C-alpha positions, 0 to 999 in steps of 0.5 A: 318208464317208457312214453306210451299211453296209459290209462289212470282210470283203468290203473286205479280200477279194483285197486286197493289205496292207503291215504294219509292226510285227509283231514287235511285240504289237499287230502279231502280233495284227493279222496274225493276226486278218487271216490268220484273219478275211479273206481278203487275196491278199497280206500284206506284213511288213516285218521288220528282220534281226538279226545272223546271222538271215535275214528269214524266220528271224525271221518263223518264229522271232518272229512265226509260231511265237508262241501268238498263232497257235495258233488259227489253226494248229488251224483250218488243222491240214491247210494251215497252212504252205502257207497262210503261204507263199502268202499272207505275204511277208517283207520285208527292211527298216528304218525306220531305212534310207534307202528303208526299206532295201528292195531295188529288187525289193521296193520295187516289188513293193510300189508296184505292188500294196499297196492298204493299208498299216498303220503300227504299227511303233515305239518305245514305250520311254517312257525313251529318247533323244530322237534315238532316238524321233525316228529311229524314231517320227517318220523311220520313219513319214516314210519309210513315207508316202514309200513311200505317195505311190509306190504306185500301188493305195494305198486307205489309209494307216493310222497307228497312233498313240496317244491320249497324243499329246495328254498335254499337254492335259487333260480331254475331248479330240476326234479331231483334231489340236491346236495343229499347228506351222505348219512341223513339218518344219523344227522337227523337223530343228532338234530332232534336230540338237540331240538329238544333244548334248542333256543329259538337263536339255535333254530335258526342257525340249525335251519341256515339257508331254509326258511322255516322248520317245514321246508327244512324238514321236508327236505330231510324226509326226502333224503331219507327216502332216497337213502332207505328206499329198497332196490325194489320199491317205486317211490314217486315224489310230488312237490306242489308249489303254493297250493290254491284253490281249486280251478274246477274240481270239486268246484271252482274257488273250493278252499277250506283252509288259510294255507299258503297263498290263501293266507296272503289274499285273505288277510289282504281281502278283510283289510288285516295287512295292508303292505306285504314287504316283497317284490311285486314283479316276481313271480308267485308259483301258485297252483290249483289244488285239483291240478296237484291232486290230479298229478299224484294220481297220474304219476302213481299209475304211470309209475306203478312197479317202475322200482325207482325214485322219480320226482314230479313238480307241481307248479306253474312257473315255468309254463304259466308264469303269474307274478305278485303284483298281478295276483294283488291287483285281482285281489283288490278288485274282488274284495272292493267290489264285493266288500265282506261283511267281516273285515278289519278295515278296507282293502288296501293292500300294496307290495313293497320291497322297501324295508324302511317303508314298511316300517314307516307304515307299521308306525303309521298304524300303531301309534294310534293303536298305543294312543288309544290303549294309553287314554283308556287306561288312563281314563279307566274305560274298562268297556273300550280296553279289550277293544284296544288290546284287540287292535294292537294284536291285529297290527302284530298279527299282520307283521307275523303274517308278512315275516312268515311270507317273507322269503317266499315273495322277496325270492323267486324260482323257477321249477322245471316240469320235464317229467310232468310234461312227460305224463300229458304226452303220455295220458290216454286222450280220452282221460285228458280233460278228466285230469288237469295237468296242463298249466297253461289252460289257467287264465290267471284273472279268473282263477284269482276272482274264483280265489277269493270269492272261494275265500268269502264263500267257504272261509267266511260263510257269506252268501256271494256268486260265483264271478262272472267269466270274462275274456282273457287277458294278455298277461305279457301285455298286462306286466308293466316290470321292466324285468320283463322286458327281455322276455318281450324282446326274445318273444318278438325274435321268436327264437332263443339266442344266447345273450350276453349275461347282463341282460338277465341280472335282474332275474338271476335265473339260469337262462342256458338251462331253460334254453336247454330244456325248451329245445330237449322238450321241443316246446312252443317259445310263448309256453315257455315265456322264459 
């Protein structure tokens, strides 16, 4: 699409939107922004019913009653319920069922009226079986695409993926599909059949270089969308990195589930995890949920009716990088100043890449727990048996958390944002403060303070005050790792010149490509930082 100014708000006026995944964290924030800022004619929500709970009842209890919508409730204090009933249409549907489980009447309503489909539903469980992950992340997405092909007024099909669909790659990654399979449908059909009888060891072999079933099945889903997209259909893929709490919308620090980086901070904050296996000097590509949501909506408007497949990274590594160590330091600062009422032990988290050190620390915690359990059994203290068992489970849980995230805090990726920068340049100036797109504006110290506050307020449900905004910190000076010495040298020189490869071995990144990216986009050196 040509780089001309456009209005996201005007585009969505009187449009009909179908959204999946609104019972999830990102989906709620997405729906809140749509209802508060845009003026759609209808918003259809695909919601799976639960036992003994009708569709609208689940919508009322799990979605619209959430504190995520408090701001909208306040703005529309006089007509909130009437407004919701007028605009929102909950549909009884299920990604796992043929035809999405939609009634004939509901499906025809969608086919006749929907202009934009936003598919944000997924199984984000890293530890789910390959069979379950394929059913939701691959076949569920395929059923949504089949519905989209029937829609008479469709202008854009937006699929919310993950930047880690390429977690089998390393270094600098572009907004494209890497190494596509020639016949992904045939491959997945065989894989799904095999997954019914796979052992854990066989599943690990099937995943190859992928760290979990989530990233692998999302990768396969992207390939399927690319191969099965009709020539006259626009498909837009949004790839968020590690999604964290909101920076601004609906409120600073908003979060309602322990996804991604939230789990890392939360379990450290309550003293469950003491040591994370990883390299603290590596970049943690965190992105606030409201940045992700705003990019979904702006890209949906920008790419409408373009009849192509376009991919957008939603992350911070290329324009505003921050390290795991910095995130850990703010975590320690917050939880030691705001000690939670519910905790396992004091917050004393550290990040260490030495496996022997990690095992030693784990043994140091486990020996007293095992001795306690033995004493309880020998003496016959029944009242203490549950406590001893619980203590061991806590230690085992900490180890599971470490195994879940080890691939992400022991490796590093830089995600290109060429397409995202184009959105920033072309969005109407009057809307650039309404939709958060410029990740270089994130003050990481304040953001991580708010993140931990949100966990304490919304997850632990404790009464705490929002941290007071402090003077911004020069992140480059605060990083003490020698890995950033080359960057400091470049910035001091105020120029990007090709250097001997030995300078960049520590980062294992494609610096030549990053330099080309900087020159192509004409971005200031201090924005790129690489």
